[in-house]
N, C-alpha and C positions, 0 to 999 in steps of 0.2 A: 503495497499501500504507501510506505515513504518511496518508496523507486517512482511512485508519477507523478512527484510533486517537481523531478526536474524537465521533466514533457508538457506537466502542464506552467512550468516558467518557460516553456521554449515556446510555446505556443500563444501565449498572449507577452510577451516579451518579441516573436514574431507580427501578430495583430499591432505591438504599440512602434512595434521599428517600422511596420510600412506605413499607418498611418500619417507618427511624425517623416515618415521623408516626403508622401506625398502633399502636408499640408504647408512643408517647407517649401517641395516646389512651385505645388501653389502662388506662394508667397510671392515671386516672382515674377507673376504671370497674370493676365491679366481675368483670365479664367476663375472665379473662387472654388473654393474648397468640396473639394466633394471623399468623399470617406469609399477608401481601397476594398468597394465590398467582395468584391473577389478574391481577394488576400484574406480579407478577414471572417470570408465562408470559411475557406479552407479550415484555418486557426479551429474556427468554432467545430465544426463539423468533427474536427479529430478530438477534440476539448469533451464534445459527443458520446463519441464513438468510445471514447474510455469509462464516459459514468454507467454507458451500459454497460460495457462489458462487467465494471463491477459489482451492478447491479445483478447480475445474472449470476456472479461468481457469491453469490450474496452478501456482498461487505455492502447494505444497505446507507450504512452512515460516510464508508466515504464517496459511495454515489452521489448521496446528497451533498459532497464539502462539492464536489463538480459542478455544484451550479457556482460559486466565488468567480474559477475562471471563467465562464460564461456568464455574468452576468457585467465580468469588465470588459471581454470581449465586445456585451451589449452595446456599453456605454459609449467604447466607440466610435463602432456603428451607424449612430444618431447626432455623429456628427458634432 
């Protein structure tokens, strides 16, 4: 269960990196910032897949904890 924390950190970190780089690039042009939905969707899918696997393995509390990184990525999606 603790071995999944680095995977969550990588997924959320990837989402933050993608959103940050997109926001940085948008600051140099006339286009407004739009969240990188593809990258954030892939990261959300990975975290959700881990949560489903944990739920099926019977680790209900660990699966419920997967809502924390999902909510962090959802906040990034709102822009």
